Rosetta silent file (secondary structure, phi, psi, omega in degrees, C-alpha in Angstrom):
SEQUENCE: MDDVSVVGIDLAKRVFQVHGAAREGTVCFRKRMSRASFLKFMSELAPCTVAMKACSTARYWGPELSRLGHDVRLIPPVFVKPFVKRQKNNAADAEAITEAALRPTMRAVLVKSAEQQARVMLFRTRELLVTQRTQMINALRAHMAEHGVVVPKGTGNVVRIAEVIADEDSNLPDLVREVGAVYLGRIDQISKDIADLESKIAAAVRMLYGSRRCQALVGSVQLPLNPSHRI
SCORE:     score description
SCORE:     0.000 S_00000001
   1 L     0.000   35.379 -179.308   -8.003   30.059    4.407 S_00000001
   2 L   -68.332  -21.543 -176.554  -10.771   30.805    1.893 S_00000001
   3 L   -83.859   -2.061  179.956   -8.170   31.534   -0.790 S_00000001
   4 L   -70.447  124.076  178.960   -6.854   27.950   -0.730 S_00000001
   5 L  -103.904  -40.352 -175.888   -7.401   26.391   -4.131 S_00000001
   6 E  -133.649  138.494  174.522   -5.272   23.235   -4.077 S_00000001
   7 E  -122.829  125.487  177.092   -4.045   21.122   -1.158 S_00000001
   8 E  -102.389  129.091 -175.955   -1.266   18.595   -1.684 S_00000001
   9 E  -122.251  123.003  174.701   -1.004   15.789    0.829 S_00000001
  10 E   -96.968  111.216 -175.776    1.973   13.473    1.388 S_00000001
  11 L   -82.407  151.992  176.695    0.461   10.463    3.121 S_00000001
  12 L  -151.317 -178.579 -176.440    2.187    8.300    5.712 S_00000001
  13 L   -70.364  -43.760 -175.261    1.213    5.770    8.344 S_00000001
  14 L  -123.899  -32.609 -175.547    0.905    8.246   11.234 S_00000001
  15 E  -118.423  125.630  179.748    2.042   11.753   10.255 S_00000001
  16 E  -106.977  143.199  172.353    0.765   13.615    7.184 S_00000001
  17 E  -103.806  125.325 -177.980    2.376   16.659    5.449 S_00000001
  18 E  -118.019  133.174 -176.069   -0.164   19.060    4.086 S_00000001
  19 E  -129.098  116.906 -178.571    0.641   21.847    1.679 S_00000001
  20 E  -106.887  139.675 -179.223   -1.996   24.457    0.696 S_00000001
  21 E  -141.619  153.561  176.376   -1.694   26.847   -2.210 S_00000001
  22 L   -76.620  176.044 -177.971   -3.785   29.536   -3.973 S_00000001
  23 L   -62.649  -36.371 -178.939   -4.844   29.210   -7.589 S_00000001
  24 L   -85.359    5.301  175.955   -1.794   31.134   -8.800 S_00000001
  25 L    98.378   -1.642  177.929    0.532   28.914   -6.720 S_00000001
  26 L   -64.685  137.210  179.660    1.110   31.168   -3.685 S_00000001
  27 E   -72.158  127.033 -179.767    1.747   29.132   -0.556 S_00000001
  28 E   -99.938  -40.678  178.207   -1.142   29.444    1.960 S_00000001
  29 E  -163.441  155.949  170.050    0.101   26.989    4.629 S_00000001
  30 E  -131.189  122.443 -174.408    2.412   24.125    5.346 S_00000001
  31 E  -135.222  145.531  174.780    1.267   21.805    8.091 S_00000001
  32 E  -118.768  120.725 -174.388    2.474   18.536    9.649 S_00000001
  33 E  -141.511  159.878  179.155   -0.307   16.731   11.433 S_00000001
  34 E   -76.554  162.596  175.232   -1.216   13.349   12.905 S_00000001
  35 H   -56.561  -38.672 -177.812   -3.592   10.887   11.314 S_00000001
  36 H   -64.590  -40.823 -174.394   -6.140   11.566   14.061 S_00000001
  37 H   -91.974   -8.126 -177.963   -6.292   15.348   13.426 S_00000001
  38 H   -62.129  -53.331 -177.502   -6.021   15.143    9.642 S_00000001
  39 H   -63.249  -35.736  177.524   -9.671   14.403    8.862 S_00000001
  40 H   -63.028  -43.255 -178.046  -10.849   17.110   11.341 S_00000001
  41 H   -65.675  -44.294 -178.466   -8.624   19.676    9.656 S_00000001
  42 H   -70.048  -26.303  177.991   -9.861   18.771    6.175 S_00000001
  43 H   -72.686  -28.131  178.003  -13.511   18.877    7.314 S_00000001
  44 L   -85.565   -8.383 -178.812  -12.999   22.451    8.460 S_00000001
  45 L   -87.313  140.058  176.642  -11.329   23.483    5.177 S_00000001
  46 L   -64.326  146.026 -178.090  -13.474   24.985    2.468 S_00000001
  47 L   -50.675  127.410 -178.334  -14.081   22.652   -0.512 S_00000001
  48 L  -152.024 -176.320  174.354  -11.085   22.719   -2.821 S_00000001
  49 E   -80.694  126.953 -177.980   -8.914   20.429   -4.970 S_00000001
  50 E  -118.989  121.933 -176.260   -7.136   17.872   -2.836 S_00000001
  51 E  -114.158  140.841  176.441   -4.260   16.037   -4.511 S_00000001
  52 E  -143.581  158.435  170.948   -2.378   12.880   -3.387 S_00000001
  53 E   -69.349  139.343  176.805   -0.069   10.382   -4.955 S_00000001
  54 L   -70.223  107.145 -179.065   -1.988    7.411   -6.276 S_00000001
  55 L  -148.805  175.896 -176.236   -1.232    4.691   -3.773 S_00000001
  56 H   -63.393  -37.010  179.214   -3.071    2.101   -1.658 S_00000001
  57 H   -65.758  -40.254 -177.386   -3.530    4.570    1.256 S_00000001
  58 H   -66.208  -25.988  178.101   -4.871    7.257   -1.097 S_00000001
  59 H   -63.789  -31.882  177.469   -7.517    4.772   -2.239 S_00000001
  60 H   -75.600  -48.735 -174.411   -8.925    4.943    1.307 S_00000001
  61 H   -72.737  -25.420 -179.074   -8.617    8.678    1.792 S_00000001
  62 H   -55.890  -55.325  178.492  -10.013    9.621   -1.637 S_00000001
  63 H   -64.794  -36.135  178.855  -13.653    8.666   -0.918 S_00000001
  64 H   -59.712  -46.033 -178.367  -13.353   10.047    2.657 S_00000001
  65 H   -74.108  -30.230  176.464  -12.282   13.453    1.422 S_00000001
  66 H   -61.949  -36.685  179.487  -14.812   13.388   -1.405 S_00000001
  67 H   -65.904  -21.893  178.474  -17.594   13.012    1.133 S_00000001
  68 L   -86.029    0.520  177.244  -16.371   16.271    2.716 S_00000001
  69 L    97.840    1.412 -179.037  -16.996   18.064   -0.587 S_00000001
  70 L   -82.265  149.549  176.085  -13.415   18.209   -1.857 S_00000001
  71 E   -89.273  105.439 -173.474  -12.467   17.486   -5.459 S_00000001
  72 E   -91.319  134.106  174.995   -9.939   14.636   -5.014 S_00000001
  73 E  -125.406  124.060  177.186   -7.229   14.005   -7.582 S_00000001
  74 E  -102.885  114.926 -174.798   -4.909   10.980   -7.377 S_00000001
  75 E  -104.289  128.496  178.658   -1.762   11.641   -9.355 S_00000001
  76 L   -54.292  134.767  179.992    0.582    8.844  -10.434 S_00000001
  77 H   -50.418  -38.312 -175.510    3.935    9.153   -8.516 S_00000001
  78 H   -65.072  -23.847  178.107    5.918    9.278  -11.740 S_00000001
  79 H   -84.513  -16.837 -179.701    4.157   12.566  -12.671 S_00000001
  80 H   -83.979  -38.205 -171.458    4.913   14.077   -9.252 S_00000001
  81 H   -52.117  -41.828 -179.105    8.654   13.332   -9.221 S_00000001
  82 H   -61.563  -18.923 -175.554    9.657   16.122  -11.752 S_00000001
  83 H   -95.479    0.697  174.824    8.179   18.773   -9.454 S_00000001
  84 L   -72.818  115.637 -170.178   10.328   17.952   -6.435 S_00000001
  85 L   -87.856  -21.054 -174.733   12.512   21.099   -6.121 S_00000001
  86 L  -142.034 -163.036 -177.675   14.955   20.030   -3.411 S_00000001
  87 L   -58.637  136.736 -175.764   16.097   17.061   -1.342 S_00000001
  88 L   -66.950  126.910  170.490   13.257   14.568   -1.098 S_00000001
  89 L  -156.169 -178.977 -176.936   11.326   14.695    2.152 S_00000001
  90 H   -61.549  -45.155 -178.576    7.685   14.864    3.236 S_00000001
  91 H   -63.623  -43.065 -178.871    7.384   18.613    2.950 S_00000001
  92 H   -66.684  -39.471 -179.509    9.038   18.680   -0.529 S_00000001
  93 H   -65.371  -41.493  179.505    6.771   15.844   -1.675 S_00000001
  94 H   -62.767  -41.608  177.820    3.606   17.640   -0.498 S_00000001
  95 H   -65.569  -40.227  178.171    4.688   20.783   -2.324 S_00000001
  96 H   -61.495  -41.048  178.471    5.511   18.767   -5.436 S_00000001
  97 H   -61.793  -41.883  178.367    2.039   17.158   -5.346 S_00000001
  98 H   -64.659  -44.940  178.404    0.477   20.602   -5.135 S_00000001
  99 H   -58.954  -45.271 -178.329    2.549   21.906   -8.055 S_00000001
 100 H   -65.542  -38.466 -179.467    1.579   18.923  -10.201 S_00000001
 101 H   -67.122  -27.174 -179.323   -2.129   19.330   -9.340 S_00000001
 102 H   -72.728  -17.397  179.926   -1.986   23.019  -10.418 S_00000001
 103 L   -72.592  124.324 -173.330   -1.070   21.957  -13.971 S_00000001
 104 L   -63.738  -25.729 -178.992   -4.265   22.073  -16.072 S_00000001
 105 L   -99.159    9.577 -176.914   -3.249   19.062  -18.165 S_00000001
 106 L   -66.320  135.254  179.526   -2.129   16.852  -15.338 S_00000001
 107 L   -83.330  151.000  178.570   -3.502   13.295  -15.487 S_00000001
 108 L  -138.052  158.213  179.018   -5.205   11.766  -12.474 S_00000001
 109 E   -93.185  143.113  179.776   -6.390    8.307  -11.480 S_00000001
 110 L   -63.036  133.410  175.980  -10.055    7.630  -10.962 S_00000001
 111 L   -81.564  121.027 -179.297  -11.145    7.597   -7.367 S_00000001
 112 L   -95.812  149.899  176.078  -12.903    4.298   -6.684 S_00000001
 113 L   -78.754  170.159 -177.525  -15.638    3.604   -4.198 S_00000001
 114 H   -62.187  -34.378 -179.996  -15.281    1.025   -1.434 S_00000001
 115 H   -68.474  -42.111  178.329  -17.402   -1.398   -3.471 S_00000001
 116 H   -66.231  -38.332  177.907  -15.168   -0.954   -6.558 S_00000001
 117 H   -66.663  -34.048  175.059  -12.073   -1.442   -4.488 S_00000001
 118 H   -62.661  -39.591  176.572  -13.534   -4.658   -3.098 S_00000001
 119 H   -67.331  -37.331  175.520  -14.019   -5.950   -6.625 S_00000001
 120 H   -60.836  -43.138  178.901  -10.502   -4.992   -7.519 S_00000001
 121 H   -62.562  -35.849  176.851   -9.248   -6.939   -4.510 S_00000001
 122 H   -59.542  -49.627  179.883  -11.302   -9.938   -5.699 S_00000001
 123 H   -65.570  -46.240 -177.919   -9.647   -9.988   -9.073 S_00000001
 124 H   -65.713  -36.220  177.630   -6.178   -9.329   -7.802 S_00000001
 125 H   -67.045  -37.902  178.093   -6.375  -12.042   -5.142 S_00000001
 126 H   -65.813  -41.657  179.721   -7.474  -14.621   -7.765 S_00000001
 127 H   -58.160  -45.921  178.439   -4.602  -13.483   -9.973 S_00000001
 128 H   -63.666  -41.337  175.686   -2.139  -13.914   -7.129 S_00000001
 129 H   -63.078  -39.501  175.574   -3.461  -17.395   -6.257 S_00000001
 130 H   -60.976  -43.740  176.904   -3.192  -18.507   -9.876 S_00000001
 131 H   -57.440  -47.372 -178.177    0.423  -17.330   -9.885 S_00000001
 132 H   -65.058  -38.526  176.357    1.127  -19.210   -6.670 S_00000001
 133 H   -62.738  -42.533  178.162   -0.531  -22.390   -7.955 S_00000001
 134 H   -61.464  -41.677  179.350    1.590  -22.197  -11.121 S_00000001
 135 H   -64.248  -42.356  178.683    4.743  -21.826   -9.057 S_00000001
 136 H   -64.333  -42.552 -178.719    3.836  -24.818   -6.871 S_00000001
 137 H   -66.802  -42.477 -179.876    3.051  -27.008   -9.919 S_00000001
 138 H   -64.400  -39.328  178.779    6.293  -26.033  -11.662 S_00000001
 139 H   -66.106  -42.397 -179.540    8.319  -26.717   -8.546 S_00000001
 140 H   -65.742  -40.509  177.314    6.705  -30.092   -8.088 S_00000001
 141 H   -61.815  -37.499  178.054    7.252  -30.988  -11.773 S_00000001
 142 H   -65.961  -43.743 -179.494   10.935  -30.083  -11.408 S_00000001
 143 H   -66.402  -40.616  179.937   11.372  -32.207   -8.298 S_00000001
 144 H   -67.829  -33.687  179.191    9.639  -35.156   -9.917 S_00000001
 145 H   -64.394  -31.130  177.694   11.732  -34.845  -13.076 S_00000001
 146 L   -65.463  -18.800  178.632   14.793  -35.369  -10.855 S_00000001
 147 L  -111.516   22.160  172.453   13.374  -38.812  -10.064 S_00000001
 148 L    84.522    8.324  179.247   12.532  -39.747  -13.642 S_00000001
 149 L  -103.732  101.218 -175.822    8.876  -38.636  -13.596 S_00000001
 150 L  -105.229  119.817 -177.264    8.475  -36.204  -16.512 S_00000001
 151 L  -125.424  134.443  178.315    4.999  -34.576  -16.814 S_00000001
 152 L   -62.876  163.009  178.912    3.970  -31.880  -19.329 S_00000001
 153 L   -66.184  159.675  173.407    3.083  -28.361  -18.226 S_00000001
 154 L   122.454  142.488  178.977   -0.509  -27.541  -17.272 S_00000001
 155 H   -60.274  -35.351 -176.487   -2.793  -27.712  -14.246 S_00000001
 156 H   -67.116  -18.608 -178.380   -4.580  -30.746  -15.687 S_00000001
 157 H   -86.959   -2.445  178.934   -1.420  -32.804  -15.574 S_00000001
 158 H   -60.547  -36.335 -177.738   -1.120  -32.560  -11.771 S_00000001
 159 H   -60.607  -30.466  178.777   -3.344  -35.638  -11.480 S_00000001
 160 H   -68.841  -36.049  176.558   -0.685  -37.671  -13.297 S_00000001
 161 H   -68.643  -40.046 -178.376    1.859  -36.683  -10.655 S_00000001
 162 H   -62.587  -35.070 -179.770   -0.593  -37.567   -7.899 S_00000001
 163 H   -66.983  -36.990 -176.895   -1.061  -41.006   -9.438 S_00000001
 164 H   -70.857  -41.938 -177.679    2.677  -41.672   -9.511 S_00000001
 165 H   -65.586  -36.854 -178.165    3.100  -40.458   -5.879 S_00000001
 166 H   -77.437  -17.278 -179.247    0.155  -42.659   -4.755 S_00000001
 167 L   -78.968  114.086 -178.597    1.520  -45.742   -6.631 S_00000001
 168 L   -70.919  -16.446  179.063    3.442  -47.826   -4.127 S_00000001
 169 L   -83.721   -8.432  177.332    5.044  -49.769   -6.907 S_00000001
 170 L   -71.830  156.583 -177.810    6.865  -46.695   -8.253 S_00000001
 171 L   -86.445   28.741 -179.307   10.501  -46.318   -7.313 S_00000001
 172 L   -82.763  138.840  174.892   10.055  -43.049   -5.447 S_00000001
 173 L   -61.831  153.586  178.854   11.723  -42.635   -2.012 S_00000001
 174 H   -59.360  -38.206 -177.150    9.311  -42.331    0.883 S_00000001
 175 H   -67.650  -35.964  175.885   10.489  -38.813    1.607 S_00000001
 176 H   -64.366  -39.180  177.942    9.620  -37.733   -1.982 S_00000001
 177 H   -63.481  -43.401 -178.032    6.154  -39.156   -1.509 S_00000001
 178 H   -63.900  -49.629 -179.753    5.724  -37.268    1.750 S_00000001
 179 H   -68.806  -37.931  175.986    6.937  -33.952    0.442 S_00000001
 180 H   -59.479  -38.338  178.258    5.048  -34.453   -2.846 S_00000001
 181 H   -62.886  -37.211  175.158    1.871  -34.923   -0.798 S_00000001
 182 H   -60.489  -45.357  178.310    2.522  -31.536    0.796 S_00000001
 183 H   -62.463  -49.100 -177.472    2.702  -29.907   -2.635 S_00000001
 184 H   -58.813  -39.172  179.759   -0.431  -31.702   -3.823 S_00000001
 185 H   -65.391  -41.505  177.576   -2.325  -30.579   -0.674 S_00000001
 186 H   -64.767  -46.786  178.977   -1.339  -26.964   -1.207 S_00000001
 187 H   -59.966  -43.981  177.775   -2.212  -27.067   -4.877 S_00000001
 188 H   -61.194  -42.520 -179.920   -5.576  -28.602   -4.140 S_00000001
 189 H   -67.353  -43.554 -179.278   -6.409  -25.989   -1.501 S_00000001
 190 H   -61.681  -40.936  179.570   -5.327  -23.126   -3.781 S_00000001
 191 H   -60.554  -39.866  179.452   -7.468  -24.558   -6.586 S_00000001
 192 H   -68.616  -37.347  175.675  -10.490  -24.634   -4.274 S_00000001
 193 H   -64.906  -39.299  177.181   -9.836  -21.025   -3.246 S_00000001
 194 H   -62.669  -42.699  179.270   -9.529  -19.976   -6.884 S_00000001
 195 H   -63.192  -41.036  179.321  -12.873  -21.687   -7.652 S_00000001
 196 H   -62.853  -45.115  179.752  -14.500  -19.916   -4.688 S_00000001
 197 H   -65.149  -37.897  177.131  -13.210  -16.548   -5.870 S_00000001
 198 H   -63.317  -33.838  176.123  -14.380  -17.218   -9.423 S_00000001
 199 H   -68.420  -38.056  177.470  -17.898  -17.874   -8.099 S_00000001
 200 H   -69.159  -35.826  178.768  -17.811  -14.531   -6.224 S_00000001
 201 H   -63.317  -46.417 -179.751  -16.558  -12.815   -9.421 S_00000001
 202 H   -62.191  -38.907  178.416  -19.437  -14.304  -11.433 S_00000001
 203 H   -64.779  -40.524  179.305  -21.914  -13.219   -8.769 S_00000001
 204 H   -64.862  -39.203  179.556  -20.431   -9.664   -8.779 S_00000001
 205 H   -66.057  -45.379  178.840  -20.710   -9.520  -12.559 S_00000001
 206 H   -60.631  -43.355 -176.993  -24.350  -10.721  -12.512 S_00000001
 207 H   -68.581  -39.034 -177.778  -25.220   -8.120   -9.864 S_00000001
 208 H   -67.792  -53.767 -175.227  -23.427   -5.267  -11.658 S_00000001
 209 H   -77.949  -23.869  174.402  -24.777   -5.856  -15.134 S_00000001
 210 H   -65.425  -45.346  179.419  -28.190   -6.993  -13.831 S_00000001
 211 H   -65.857  -34.931  179.243  -28.667   -3.617  -12.088 S_00000001
 212 H   -63.781  -44.805 -178.812  -27.409   -1.837  -15.205 S_00000001
 213 H   -67.068  -36.359  177.056  -29.999   -3.621  -17.388 S_00000001
 214 H   -61.943  -43.734  179.638  -32.747   -2.829  -14.874 S_00000001
 215 H   -64.841  -35.008 -178.994  -31.858    0.851  -14.968 S_00000001
 216 H   -71.931  -35.599  178.626  -31.816    0.801  -18.732 S_00000001
 217 H   -65.648  -44.845 -178.340  -35.259   -0.900  -18.867 S_00000001
 218 H   -64.673  -33.025  179.259  -36.768    1.687  -16.491 S_00000001
 219 L    93.036    5.903  178.763  -35.203    4.406  -18.652 S_00000001
 220 L   -70.370  -42.241 -178.845  -33.744    6.359  -15.726 S_00000001
 221 L  -139.430  127.182  175.867  -30.180    5.993  -16.844 S_00000001
 222 L   -91.175   97.694 -177.989  -28.937    4.718  -20.149 S_00000001
 223 L  -102.351  147.190  178.616  -25.780    2.812  -19.183 S_00000001
 224 L   -67.405  142.889 -179.544  -23.492    0.901  -21.493 S_00000001
 225 L  -112.288   26.829 -179.799  -23.845   -2.833  -21.420 S_00000001
 226 L   -67.107  117.311 -177.303  -20.471   -3.601  -22.899 S_00000001
 227 L   -66.598  -12.744  176.833  -19.212   -6.781  -21.133 S_00000001
 228 L   -82.130   -3.789  177.793  -15.615   -5.552  -21.548 S_00000001
 229 L   -61.046  133.943 -174.861  -16.351   -2.721  -19.131 S_00000001
 230 L   -68.644  143.177  173.847  -14.032   -2.839  -16.142 S_00000001
 231 L   -91.876    0.000    0.000  -15.514   -3.830  -12.780 S_00000001
């Protein structure tokens, strides 16, 4: 299979569909293999362009296949869809991925290292927690408004709700106090988790740009020190 130029892979949880093609598009092989045998097969294949849809699973396999010497290309699914020639199935998807990768102007997503993926997870987890905290606060504000306690938007105003709930002289039913305490507990815990993640983000930024500055001082590599650079 030395004439294989591009391999398109349709990833799944257990069974992968692999489609190999020559530079001119001639089909070299079509294989369906288990997850366990997939990496062994790719290690025995001569280095070539390996294309997959850009998805969470591909983020794992990209670096793994790069270490085997393959040129990995992660193609956004929306760019693969027009190349599906027949009814959608795993074999058709693998062939479509190969067809898309053969196009010289096809766009691809950058393959990230495990460390880069970890930093992405850090940012996305913080974003998720911020969204959840906002939902909790808005829900609590709505419930309190039903009992005549109107508080402006904003995380800083949660303390005003807590004061009303803790005030035994307020006319809130006991059940409202109990459930409100549940909300406040969740909001407080999420806020602590967000603060912890922000500390980790700050440490990651210091480590990343600190190492870049060290390299620039040594003169080995002139790297950009633009703080807007993505982590």
